[in-house]
N, C-alpha and C positions, 0 to 999 in steps of 0.2 A: 496475399493477406498476411503471411508470416512476417514479411519485412515491415508492414505497418504496425503489427503488434510489437516487434522489436523496438521501433521508434517510440511507441506509446509507453513501453516499460522503461525505456531510457529516460523519458520525460518524467515518469512516475518516480523513478529512483532519484533523479536530479532534484526534484522539489521536495521529496522526503528528506534528502540530505540538507537542503537549505533550511527546512523547518527545524530539523534537529539542531542545526547550528544556532538559529535564532533563539530557540528555547534554551539551549545550553548557555548562551551568552546572557540570558535574562532569567535564570532560575529563581532569583529572589522575587521577581515581579510577576511571573506567569502563574495562572491559577491551576489548581488540581485538575480542573476540567480539561485543560490543554494537554496535560500529561496523559490523562485518561483517553482522550480522543486520539492522540498520536499513537499511543500503544495499541489501541483498538485497530487503527488503520494498518499498522505494521503486522499485528496479529492476524488480521483477516487475510492478508496476502499469504502469510505463512500457512494458514489453515487451508486455503484453496490449493496452494501448491502441494501441500501434504495429501489432500484428498485425491488429487490427480496422480500423484506418485505413490499413493498408498503408504504414507509415512505417518509418524506420530504428529498429532495436531496440538497447537497451543490452545489455551482457553481463550474464548472470545474477548473477555475483558481483563485478562491478566495484565498486571503491571510488571514490566520487565526491568531488570537492573539497567539504569540509565547509562552506565558505563559501557554496556554492550549493545545498546540500541542501534548504533551505526553498523555494527557487525551483523545484526539480525537483518537490517535493511539491505545490506550488501548481499547476504546469503539469499534473501528473498528474490532479489533482482537476478542473481546468478541462476537460481532454480527456475524462475519464470522463463529466462532465456533458454535454459536447457529443455524445458517443456516445449517451447516454440520450435526449437531446432530438432529435437529428437522424437517427438510424438506427433502423430497425425492429429491435427487440431479439429478435424471433423469427427473424430472418435467420440463416442458417448461413454461417459463413466457413470457408475452408480455410487452413491455416497449417502451417508447419514448425517443430517445436520445436528446442530448443538442441542436440539429438542428431541433427538432420536427418531426423526422422521426421515424415511428413505425417499430419495429423489434420483433422477438421472438427467444429465444435461450434456450437450456437446462441449468439448473442451474450449472451443473458440468462444462460446457464450460465457463460459466461466472466466476466461481471460478478459473479455470485455467487461464483465461485472467487476473484476478486481480493479480495473482502471476507473470505472465509473464510481465505484464505492470510495476509492481513494480521493477522487476529485471532490466528492460530496463532503467528506470529512475534512479535507484541507480547507474548504470554504468555511466550515464550522470553526476550525482552528483560527482562521483569519479573523472572523468575527470576534472570537474570544480574545485574541491578541489585542485588537482595538480596544475592547473593554478594559484590558489590563494596561492600556496606555502605551502599547508597543505597535509601531507601524508594521503592518503585515506586508509581505511581499506579494507581487502579482504572480499567481501560479497558473494563469490561463495558458492553455496549450499554444494558442497562436502567438502569444508573447514569447514563449519559449522558442518557437520555430523562428521568429523574427531575429532573435539573438544569434541563432546558428547561421543565418544567411547573410 
C-alpha cells in the first residue's frame, strides 16, 4: 500500500505544479477564487502533514505569497513521502481540527483524504479556469498514468 500512496502523491505533486504554472502564466486573467482554491488545496496538505508529524499548521484558508507557493507544494510532497516511508500508516493519530474538535484516524485514511481532497479542488479550479477563458488541463489520474507508460 505504501508504494501506491507514493504514486498518488507523485501524481498530486505533478498536477499541483502544472496548475501553479498555468495560474502563474495567466495571473491577469484568473479569478481570486482560483487563487483561494489553490492555496486551500496546498494548505490542506500542509495541515494534514503537520497533524501527523505534530508540527505547526497553516490556516485552512490562508493566502500564501505566490512567489513561494511552488516551494510549499514541494515541501508538502517531501513531507508526505517522509510520512509514507518512515511511519506505520496503520497507526492512529489524535488531532484537533480547525473548529477545535478532537478526532482520531488511521494515517492511511488521512493520506487517502489528502489525495481525494486535492482532486476535488483541482476539479473546482478547472471549472473556474474555463469560466475565466483559460483551457484547463486534464488532471485525471488515468490520464497521468497513460503519459508515464
